[in-house]
N, C-alpha and C positions, 0 to 999 in steps of 0.2 A: 226564616231563621237568620240570625246575624251573619253566619258564614256565607250566605248567599249575596250579601251586600258589602262585605268588608274582607280585607286580608287579615288572617289570624296568624299568630305566631306559629301555630301548628302547621300552616301551609308550607313552612320551610323545613319540615321535619323529615322528609324523605319517605313518608308513608302514604297511605291512601289519599289523604287530603292533598298532598303534594302532587300525586299523580293526576288527581281530578283537575287541579288548577292547570297543570301542564297540558292535559288533553283538551280541556274546554277553552282555555284562553290563549295558549301559546301555539299548539300544533294547528289550531284552526286558522291562525294568521300567517304562520310560516310553513310553507309547503315542502320544505326540503325532505327528500327521502332519507337522507342520512340523519337529520334531526329526529325523524320519526322512529328511528331505532332506539332512541333514548339510552344509548351506550355511554360509557364513561368518557369517551372521546370520539370525535368524528374522524373517520379514515377517508381521505380524499385523494383522488387520482390527480396527478399533475404531470406535465411532460418529464419523462425520465424516471418516474417512480410514484410512490404514495407517501402522503404525509398524514400524521395524526395531529389533531388540534383539539385542545380542551381548555376550559375556562372555569374559574371557581371564585367564590368570595369567602372570606374568613372573618367571623365576628365573635369568636370564642370568648367566653367569660368564665374565669379570670384569664388574663393575658399570659400569665406565667403559672405553670402547674408542675406537679411532680412528674419528671420525665420529658418535659418539653415546654414549648411556648408558642405563641401565635406565629412567630417567624419560622420555626421548624415545621410547624403544622402546614403553613401555606406552601412551602416547597415540597414537602413529602406528599401532601394530598394531590398536587398537580402532577408531580413525577409519577406517582402510582397510577393515576388515571391514564397516563400515556402507556405505562408498562403493561397494564392489563389489557390494553388494546393491541398489544403485540409490537409496540413501537420502541425504538431506542430514543429516549429523551435527549434533546439537544439544547433548547433555548426556552427561557421564560421571560414574560413581561411582568411588571410589578406595579400595581396601583395602590397608593396609600391615601387614606382619608383619616386625618388626625384632628382631634379637637384642640381648640385654643387652651393653653395652659397645661398641655400634656408634658410630663417630665422628660427633659432631654436625655437624662441618663437611661430611662426606659426605652426611648426611641433608639438610642445607640445600641442598647442591648438586643433589641429586636432585629435591627439591621445586621448586627454581627452574627446573630443566629441564622438569619437568612443566608448570609454569605457562607457560613460554615456548612450548612446543610446542602446548599447548591454545590459546593466543592465535593462533598461526600457523594452526592448523586451524579456528579459529572455533567452538570448543566451550567449554562451561563445566563445571568440576568442581562438582557440586551436592550431593553427599553422599559419605560415606565412613566408614571405621572404621580404628582403629589398635590393634594388639596388639604386645606385647613378649614374647619367649620367651628361654629360657636358651641358653647357648652350644651345648649339645648338640642343640638343636632346629632350628637354622638356622646357615648360615655367613655371613650378612650381612643382606640385606633382600630380601623377596619382595613383589611388588605384584600386586594383582588389580584388574581394571577391568570395568565394564559400560558399554555405550554405547547411547544411544537416538537414533534419527533418524526423520525423516518421509520416507515413500516417495511420490513423485508417483503420481497415479492411472494415468498412462500407462506407468509402468515395470513391466516383467514379465520381469526377468532371471532365467534359470533354466538350470542346467547341462544339463538334459534338453532344452533348446530347440535345441541345435546340430543343423544339418542338413547333408546331403551337399553338398559344394562350398563350404561356408563357409571363410573364411580365419582363420588363427590368427596373432595378433600378440603381441609382448611390448613393453613400454614402454621397455626398456633392457637393460643388460648383466646377465648372470646370475652369481650366486655371490658377489657383493661382500660381503654381510653375513657369511655363514658363514666366508669366508676371513679377513675382518678380525678376527672373534672368535677364530679359531684362532691367528692370528698373535700376538695379544695374549696369549692363554692360554699358548701354548707359547714365547713370546718368540722367534719366528722373525724373523730379520733379512733380509727381502726387500729387494732393491735398490730396488724401487719400492713403497713402503708402500701397502697396500690400505685404503681407508676403507669403512666400512659405508654402505649406501645408505638407512639408516633415515630415513623422512620421511613426513609425512601427504601424501596424493596428491590433494587436492581439485582442484587445477588440471588435473592429468593426466586424471582421470576426467571432469571437466566438459567438457574439450575432446574427449575420446573420444566421449562420448555425444552431443554436439552434432553431430559429424561422422558418427556411425553411429546414426541413430535406430532402425535395425533390429537393433542389437546383441543377440546371443543371450544371452551371459553374460560376466561378468568374474570373475577369480579372482586373489588375491594369493598368489604362490608362496613361502610362508614355509617352515615345517618340511617337509622332503622335497623342497623346491625345485620346479623346473619339472616334473620327472618325476612327483612326486606330484600336482601340480595337473592335469596333462594326463590322468593316469590317472583321477582323480576325475571329470573332465568326460566322458571316454570311457565310463566305467561308467554315468554318469547318462543319457547320450544313447543308449547302445547302439550306438555307431559307432566307426570307426577314425580315430585322429588320426595323420596322416603329417607328420613333422617333418624338414625339411631341416637337418641339424645344422650345416652350414657357415654357415647363415643366422642361427643363434642368436648374438647378440652377447655376447662374453666378453672382458673386459680381459686383455691379455697377461700381466700379473702374476698375475691370478686363475687363468688357465689353467696357468701355470707352477707355481703353488702346489699346484693340484690334482694335477698330474702328480707333483710331489715327494711329496705326502702320500698318493697312491694313491686320490684321490677322483674320483667322476664329477661334474663341474661341474653337470650337470643335476639332481643330487640335493642340491645345496648350497643352504642357505636364503638368501632375499632378504627385505628388510623395507621396500623402497621401489620395488617394481615391480608391474606388472599384466600378467596374461595375458588376452587378449580373443579371443572368437570372434564374428566379424561376417559378414554376407552378403558374398560375393565382390565384388559391385558397389560396396560401401562401403569396401573394404579400402584402396585408395589414398588416399581422402580421410581415412580414419582415421589412416593412417600420417603424412600431412602434418600433421594436427592434433596428433598426439602429438609430432612433431619440432618443432613450434612452441612447445612448453612447455619451461621450463628443465630439468625432470627427464625429459623424453621425447626428448631430442635423438638418442639412439642407438636409438630404437625400430626394430623390424624386423618384416616379415611372415616368419614362420618355417615355415608349413605350411598344411595344409588338413584338412578333415573329409571322410571318404569312407565309402561303404557298406562294411560289413564288421563283424567281431566287435569287441566292446569291448576295444580295446587301443591302444597307442601304438607306432608304428613310426618308428625313426630311420633316415634315409637319409644316407649319407656323401657327401662331395664326389665320390668315385669311383663312386657308385651302389650301394654295398653297403648292406645293410639289417640292422637288429637290432631286437629287441623291447626297448623301454625299459620296464622293469618298475617297478611301484610299489616304492619302497624298503621293505625289510623292517623295519628298525628305525630307528636314527638314527645316521648316521655321525659327527655332531658333537653330542653331548648338551649340554643347557642352553645352547642357541643363542639362546633368546628368553625 
């Protein structure tokens, strides 16, 4: 089959094909125990404390979209990867690959967005690199970032830590970013325009961790959406995640767009939301804390962890059940 011999666009989608590529080609060559956790950031011991380190690349198309742009996206995505690992984000590196002939006005606009979002998130861009390529090598501008943060000694967030009876929460509505990108890309004229949720989530995570000192793990449901995030946690902890699908918050316009486009909203990317697994006794306090933040007002408890095989079960409003699979490829390529 072609995918056995070539890299496909779907290999970058955060789903089953991505995982297969990582397991077969990357983890077999790099034997780091920390890398094998496949978390959003590596948590590393060093003299005097612990650091979190993460890296990411951004190739979103279009570069500017309702609610954000590639600059805001690159800072928010990197900062959020540090936050869900329990770290306080401090520093970023920035790599820029830009094609010959790229408009200088757009370049400045993107840099201004990066600077503004970094200030919002309380991080500094401290190093970087810029390369230019010809028209055939890129269709605009690509950004790469790395982020460093400090992890408190008491923080031990881990997907594998989820336990039977734990509650599963989300910090807000699902699918906003993916639908916003698709609407811009395909020039879809929805009656209610959808904005991306892209944002750094410092306040959301701080409120969550203060209310849930026993929090098991946090995850940002980016590529592959909620479906991919829950499957990753289920596989790491070896348990079943049961999700009440009617409790998952989704904007009406997003639900309508997904119906129109034939997309499962649970597999659509988000860039400003958190999935959390917390002890059941801390669930209501966590929900109240999230709803007390500007970006967590539509937070919800959506399910629980229970004994059983590593899988995700969706329960409908009528009680019907389905297996929520790990997305295979990427329904919406170049979403981040």
